[in-house]
C-alpha positions, 0 to 999 in steps of 0.5 A: 183564836189565831189566824193561820199563816197565808197559804198559796194558790196553785198559781203561787199567789199568797192568800189569807187562810181562815180557821174553822171558827173564822169560817163559821163567821164568814159563812154566816156573813155570806148568808146574811148578805144574800138574805138581807143585803150588806146592811143586814150584817151586824155583829149581833146577827153574825153572833146569832147566825154562827152560834158564837159570842160577840167577843169571839168575833171581835178577836178577828175583826174590828167591826161588821164592815171588816167582816163583810170585806173578809167575806167578799175577799174569801169569795174571790179566793174561791173563784181564783182557785178555779185557775190552778195554772197561769195563762201563758198566751194572750188568748189563754189570758183573755179566756181566763178573764172571761171565765173569771167574769162568768164565775164571779157573776155566778157566785151567789154572794156577788150575784146578789150584790150585783142584782140587788145592791149594785151601790154596795158592790161599788162601795166595796169593790170599786171605790178603793183598791182593797184586798180583793182587787189586789188579789185579782190584780196580782193574778193578772200581773203574773199571767201578763208577765208570762204571756209577754215572754211568749210575745203575744202580749205587748210590752209594758209594766205588767202591773200597770197593764193588769190594773187597766185590764181589771178596770175594763173587766170590772166595768163590763161586769158591773154594767152587765145587767144594765145593758142586758136588754141591749146586748145578749150574753153571747154578744156581750162576751164576744165584744168584751173578748175583742176589747181585751184582745185589743188592749193586750195585743202586741 
């Protein structure tokens, strides 16, 4: 079983593409994460849930952890597909980041991790820069570069600005449920918007 070549998001980002057999495995991983958490994802369970053999799974992934990372990356791809065109101004960029945060928190797999296994979310998304973060960072970098030409985003290396923007948004998303009793949804979004606007402002 061979992986197909990477395709392109409408924004021009290169993204991995999974064939139908690989997608069956990743669908099974999504279900297992929601039902049992990260630790419930094993090669044996993936094989049973996807009705595929273990050797078939091992042709694409080295272990269950590798499958989990691919499954989480695919969820990010699904969210980014909601943004076919890059933002061209600071306001539009902030709008996109806020919308991404909303869609990300609403994603059934990530919502499950954030609610039930925040430590697993931290492990897979925050302890090291992985494929999911790099994909998001690339999306932000391109939008920042375009908005800089508009003059509404301050000067600076787009990639470096994107890294800090990603950190700010990640921190807010990870802490959302923790502070839910202190700040309502409307106020959370308003204050995050102010923080993002202030960081990007010329």
